[in-house]
N, C-alpha and C positions, 0 to 999 in steps of 0.2 A: 454637486452632485456627479458621482460617478455611476453612469447609466449603464446596465449590462443587459441586452436582451439576446436570449439564448435559448436553445435546447439545453447543451451542457457547455459549448466551448466552441471558438473560432480557432481552429488549429490551422496555423498558416503555413503554407508552402512557398516560402520566399527564397529563392537562391539555393545551394546546397545544405542540407541540412543531415542531422545525425539519422534521420529516417531513409535518407538515400542510401547511406553508408550501412545500415543496419536494418534492413527491410521487415519489421515485424509485420506478419499478419494478422489483420485485425479480426478480432471475433472468431478465434480459433474454434470456440466450441460449435458453430454453427457449419463447420466444414464436413467435408466427407473424412471422418477420422476413423483410424484403427487406434484404440487405446492402448498406450505400454503402461498403465498402472497394474498393479498387482506384485507378484512375487520377482524379484530379484535376487541374484547371488552378490554377496560383498565379501570383499578380502580388507581388513585393516592393514595399513602399510606406514606406520609411524616414520620410518625411515626414508620412504618413498623409494624402496626398492624396484618397484615395478616400474618407476619413471627415469630414473637415473642410475647408471653404471657406478661401479665402485671409485670411480676417479669424478665422480658426481657430473657427468657428463650424460645429457638426455639420450636414450636410447633412440637410435633410427629402426631398430626392429627389436624383438626380444623382449620387448616390454610387456606387460600384464594388458596393454591394449589389444595386443593380437588374439589373447584369447586363444591360446594353442593347446590343443588336447591333449592330454597329460599321457604319457606313456612310460615305459622302464627302459626303452632303448636309447634315449636322449635324457639330458640333464634338465629339469623343469623345476622351479621351487615354489609353483602356485599351480593351482587347479580350481577354476571356478565352478567346474561340474560338482566338486564335493564341498565347496563352501558353503557358509551358513546363508539362510535365506532371510529377507527383510521386505514387508510390505512398503510399497513406493505407491503414493507419497507418503512421507513421514520424516522423521528425523532420528539419527541413531541414537542419540543421548536418551530418549526415552524406550526406544527398541531394544537395546543391548546394554543391561548393566555393567558390563565392562566399560562402556564408552561413556557413562554419565557426565563424567569431566572431560572428556576426550576432546582434543582440539588438533587436528591435522590432516592428513589423508585416508580415504577410504575409496576403494574402487567398487563399482556397481556393474553388474552384467545382466542383460535379458536377451533371448532368444525372441524370435517373431517371425511369422511369415508374411511375405508380401507377394502380390502379383503385378508385375511391372506392365506399364500400359505406355505406348508410344506417345499418346496423346496427354498424358498427365505427369506433372511432377511430383516427387515426394517431399514435404516440409516437415522437419523434426522438430516439433515445439515443446520447450521447457516453461512451465508457470513460474518456477523459481528453483534454483540451486543454491546453496548458501556454502563458500562463497565465490571459491575460484573453480570454474567447470572446464575440463577438457573433455570434448565428447568425440567418440570414434565409432564409425561404422563399419563392421566388417573388416576391422583394423586398422582402418585408415581415419586420419585426423578430419572430421567434420567442421569443427570451430572451437572457439575458446570463448567464455564470456567470465566477467568479473561483477559482482553484485550479487547480494544474496535476496533481493526482494522484487526483482523485475523479470519479466519475461523475456525468452529469447528463442529464436529459430534459426534453422539452417537448411539449406536446398541441400537434401542427400541424393537428390536423384541419380547422379552416376556413381555414387557408392552402393546402390541397393541391386538386389539380383532377385531373379525370380526363384520364389521358394523360400529357403532358410535363410536367415539373416539374424546378425546379433548387433547389439549397441553395447559399447562399454564407456561409463563416465567416470574420470578421475574427479573426485570433488575434495576441495582443500579448504577447511573453514579456520585456518589459523588467523590470528588478528595481528594487524601490522600497523604500525604508526600511522602511515599514509594512506590507509584504507578509508573508506566511507561506509559504515562507522569506523572509527578509530579502534585503539586497544582499550579504551575505558569506556565502559557502557554498564547500563544498568538493566540489562535482560538476559536471557539466557543464548549463547551463542549457538543454538540448534544447528548442527550440521547435516547436509544429506540433499536429497532431491525431495523438496519440500511441498512442491506440487507437482498437480498434472502433469503427464507426459503423453503426448499425443504425436501420431504419424498421419498427417493430413495428406489425403491424395486430391489435388488441385488440377484444373486446366492448364496445359503450358502457359497461357495467357489468362491470368486469373485476377480477380478484384483483391487488390491488396489492402485496400484502404478505403474510408468513407468517413463523411460528416453530413450528419442532417440536424438541422436546427432552425429555429425562429429568426426570422431576417431580422439582422440588427439595425438595419436602416428604415424598414418600412413596416407597419404594423400589418397584420394580416396575412401574411407571407411565411412560407417554410422555404429555406434555401439549404445549399449545401454542395458537396462534389462527391465524385467516385472517382478513384485512381488505379489503375491496373498496374500490374508489375513490371511491364515494361513500356516503351515509348511506342505504344501502339494507336495509330490515328485511326479516325473513322469506324471506331468500334461502337456498336449501339449497346447501351447500357440503360437501367431503368430502375426507377423509384416507385414502390406503390404502399399507400397506407390506406387500406380498404375502408375501416370505419370512417375515415375523412373523404372517401371516394377520390383519392388522389392516386393517379397513374401516370408518371411522367418518363418519357423516354427522351435520352439525349446521346449525342456523340461525343466521342474521345477526341482531343486535340493531339496535336503532334507529340507532346508530353504524357499521352495516355491517361490525361484528366479530363472529366466532363463535370461542369458546372450546372446548377438548374435552381429553378424558384417556381414556387406555386402558390397560389391563392388559398389560403386556410385559416382557421380560427379554432384552433385545438382547445380542448379542455386544459387548462393549466394545471401541472402537478402541486401539490401542496401536501404536508405532512398529515393533513385531516382526509385529504382524497388523493391519494399517490396515483393518479391515472398514467397508464403506460398504453402505446398503441403499439400495435403488431405492424412491423415494417418488414418489406422483402425488397433487396437489392440484387439484381441479377443481370444477367445476358445470357445468351442462347443456351450456353452449357453450362450455367452455374445459377445457383441460387441461395442467398443468404438472408437469414431470418434475423429480426431483432426485435426487442422491445425498446421502446424509445418515448422517454417523455419530454413534455415542452414546459418551460418556466421562465420567468426574468429573475436576476438578482442583482442589485445595486447597493449602494452606500448613499446617502444623504446627512452630511453632518456627522452626528453621533448616532446614527440609525442605520440599520440593516433592513432592507426592504425586500422581501419575497413576493413577486408577482403584484409590486406596487404598495404592499401593506407592510407596516411596520411589525416584525418578528422579533423575538427574544428566543437565542439559541439555547433550548434546555438540553444539556449536552452529559456527555459522559467519555472519559478518556478509555480506550480499549487496546490492550496488546494482542497480538496474534497467539494466544495461550489457548491451548484444547481446555473445554469445560470437562469438569470430573477427572480425566485421566492425566494431565500435565502433557506437555510436549507442544510442538508446532499445530495450531488448528489450521485446517484446509478445505474441510469438507463443507457441502452445504449444509448438514446437520448441525456442525460446529457453529456455523454462521447464523443458523436460526437460533440455536439456544442462548448465544451470547447476545444476540439483537433482540430477542424476547424479554429476557432481563432489562435491557434498556428501555424497551417500552413499558415494561412494568413499573419501572423507576419515574416514568412521566416523561421521559427523551422525546425531542423532535431532531435531535442533532447527535452525531456521534464524531470524536476525535479518534482518528484511525493512528496510533503512534506505534512506534516512530519511524516508520518507513511504510511504503506501500503495502497494503494488505493483498489477501488473494481475492481473484474476481468473484468469488461466491459471496464473500463479506460484501463487496460494494452493490453487487447485484440484489443481493436481499435486502440491505438495509434500503435502498432506492423502492424496492417493492413494499417495504414496510412503513414507508413515509418519513425516513430519517436522511436529515441532510448531512453532508459528509465533509469533514476536515480531512485531506490527504497529505502525507508527508513524507520527505526523503529524509535518510539518516544521517544528514549534517548535524551532529549532536557532540556539544561539548567542546573538547580541543581537538579538533580537524586540524591537519596540517596546513595552515591557511596559505603560506608561501610556495607550496608545492603545485606546480602546474599539471601533473598527473592527477593529483588527489581533486583540483579543480575539475578537470576534464571526467573523471569517475563520477563526481557529485552532478554535473552537467547531464551527462548520460541517463543516469538515474532517474533525473527529473524529467527530461524528456521522454524516457519509456512509460513512466507514469501517467504522463498527460497523454502520450499517443495512446496507450492502452485503453485509457477511460474517459476518453474526450466526448463520447456519446452518452455518458452517465450523467442524467440530469440530477441526480441526487448529490453530487459533488458540488458543493458551493465554494470551497476554500482549498487553495494549493499553499502548503507551507514550506517553506524552504529551510527551517532550521529550528533548534531546539536548545536553549539554555546555554548559548556561546558566549564566552568572555568577551568583553568589549575592547577593542583595539583597532588599530589603523587597519592592519593586514586583513583582520576577519571583516572589517566594513567594505574593503575592496573585495573581498570573496563573494561576501553575501550580495552586496547591490549588483555585482555582475550577474549571480545567479537570478536575482530577482528580474533585472532587467531581460534576460534570457528566457524566464518563464512565460513574460508577456508576449515576446517575438512568437513562442510557441502557440499562446493562448491569451487573447487579450479581453477575455470575458468573463472569466471567473474572478473572484475574489483572491488576493494574495494576502497572507500573513506569516507569522512566525512566531514561536514562544519566547519571549524576552523575560528579561528578570529586572525587580524592582529594587532600588537602591535605598537605604533606610538613613534617615537622618534623625538630629535631635527633635524632642518635642513631640513623638509618636509620628511624624510626617514621612509617609512614603510616597517618593518621587521616581517615576518612570521617566528615565531619560535615556534615548537609545538612538544613537543617528540613523539606523535604519528605519525609522520613523517615514521618512519621507518616499520610502519604496514599497511600503506596505498599504494595504486598503483599510485593515482592521488592526489595531494595536492590541496585542495579546501578551499576556504575561503571567509566569508561575509565581505563587508566593505561598508560603507555608507556615503562616501564624499558627501556633498552636503545636507545632512539631518541631521544625528546623531552627525556629526562632519564635521567642516570646511565649506567652503562654496561652490558654483559651480565653481567660479573664482581659488578655491584653487587646484582644480584637475590639472590646467597647471603647477603648481611647483611640484608634488607629484613624489617621486621616489619609486621604489620598489625593495626590497630585498627578494629573496625567494631562499635560499641556498641550494636546493635540487635538484637532478638531476631527475626530475620527471614532467611530463604534470601538468598544472596549470589549474585550473578552478575557476573560480569568481563564487560562488555558490548562491550569492545575491548581489544585490545593488539596489537602489532606492529611492522614496520619495514620499508623498501623495500628492494627488490633487484631488479634488472634481470636478467631471466631469461637464462641464458648467460654472464652477465659472473660470473668466478670469480676467488677470490683468498685472501688471508689472512683469517681468521675476525676480527680485529680491526679489519679495514676495512669501512666503510661501502659500500652500494651494491650488494657482490657476494650471491651466494646463500650463501657460507659465513657471511658475517655475520648475515643472516637466519634460516639455519639454528640458529646459535649462540643467537642472541635467544630463538628457541621452546625450545631445549634449557633455558636456564636460567630462563626465565619459567614453564615447565611444572614443572619442579622447586619453584620459589618458591610456585606454586598449591598443591601439596600440604600447604604448612604454614597454608594460610589456613582459618580456623574457620569453618564453615559454608558454605562454598563450595559451590552447587548446579549452578553451569553457567558455561560461558565461550562466548564467540563472537567468535572472534578478528577482526581486521580486516586483511584481505578476502578473500573467496573469489578473485575476478579481479581484474587489474589494469583499472582505470577512468580515462575522460577526467577532467580537472581543469585548469581554467585557472590555477590557484594553482600548479601543478607544471611548473617552466618548465627545469628543467636541461637543457641541451642534452646530447644523446646518451646521457642515462640516463632522463630523466623524458618529456621531449618533448611535455608535456602531458598525461601518464599519472601517476594516483598507482599507484607500483609496490608497494604493500604488499600485493597479491594473492598469494596461495599458487598460483594459476594465473597464466601468463601472458596478455595479451589475446589470443594466438594459440591458447590451449589447452593450453600446456605447463606441466606440475607442475614446481614449483622443488623445492628440496632440503628447505625448511622443511614442505611439504605432509606428508611422510612421517615428520617429528617429530612433527606433529600427529596423525596416523594413529595412530602406536604408542601416543602417549598414551591416545588414544581407546579403543584396543583395553584398554589395562591399566582405564580408567573402566567400560568395558563389562563387564569381568569382576568388577570391585568391587560392581556395582549388580545383579548378577542374581539 
């Protein structure tokens, strides 16, 4: 049995970690914040004239990052003050019709006021910027970040002034072979500042990070740690959970870390009763609020056990695609809309593909009682032998775990999707899996594999990564990319591993409102029949512990070009891009009702 007792995660601080090199501030929304969301000026710069001179050398000065005030006395070929305005967070593809297909550089600029205080630091935090970000404050470089779906922040205290300030961000979303994800992908490469921007004003010595969880070794205990931003010893910090009558004060060691444990028997979080506790983490000049749930997760043979009880993961895959309007989803309202559809489907689990989703999505799923699969964009044909590509993937994995370690809804970290077999790939992914366990040895690890077909309708899952994962997951598309809907009746499945099985993807495309014969592709009746035949087939798969069909909502993809059907949408959604449920939605809903009864 793989036994895991936890709040959310055991996040290890062993030796020098990426966290020390890139000190993310945990739970940024609970800090003393100035929001920088809202109207930003922007300049489209396809030749990167604002960054390079005519010899293609980076500007030391005179670049767009200086935000010079335009006048007729000197030559200047840009002016943020008279440039177009865009709402942030957002993506430029859906906000400016000229940029629908654009991949390249766009500069963003915003003015803001700030009151300096010798007792505080200013931390500039971005929820995500896709993909390559260079951030300047008052004309000076604050820092850079690569990766489109993970948070980052910079200490900008020394760059700020009393009164009027400005921030400029160079955003470049060009795809490159050695990026993560690589050039080949099946979702829209939305460019821009796609999540919240905040300027946190924190004490000079502040609570940088913390973990609160069920004790792994002893039942009836909650344990964890609090970490300051500096190696400051003998600092008093405390944790309180009023509903459990817990208030524990501890003192930091020479590294600025304080560990604690207290006796407690909390109500455990479940999809049926997603109990969260109000938690305060504090010191004399700082108080941070959080909502934290407690639960256990483990595997036993081919079973997944939640709080010791066998559970079937009734799921759906979701892209970070905004409902109704298209574009990148980011807000609490976006999350509630998407997850409400998942709940209406009968889900107790969501696969957030193929990258870490925004914090609103994770937090709202947890509140609604949805277990979560969270994934990094190691997708298809990554540059397996490039050390920089691996470092990029590892950093994104680190930041995903770091941000969400206190979220009990997350039960699975996924390290890859549909990657081609090969020695180089196996080295890359096994190393990534091992790294994930050094950061969190308490959640389950999986990845979306592929099944190889053989004669006599026998489908065999063989993947060398089986020894590195806790759950064997695979994607299969019978009735769409392979075979017919009728062929599902004859299929046999061989999964030679004593581990739980999740079908991480299946499905087919249908244009909502298009009706016809169930043997003709693209209409709702064909998709409906595909779901009928596949779900009947699933009942014959030994060890099946969950499914997450592809996908909840139709989403933008440049690969999907069929006129009058796709029109640059992947139409595999059970819900249309306009929020209308297709016939297959109700097939899946009925099957999930059966599964819910079986597992009561």
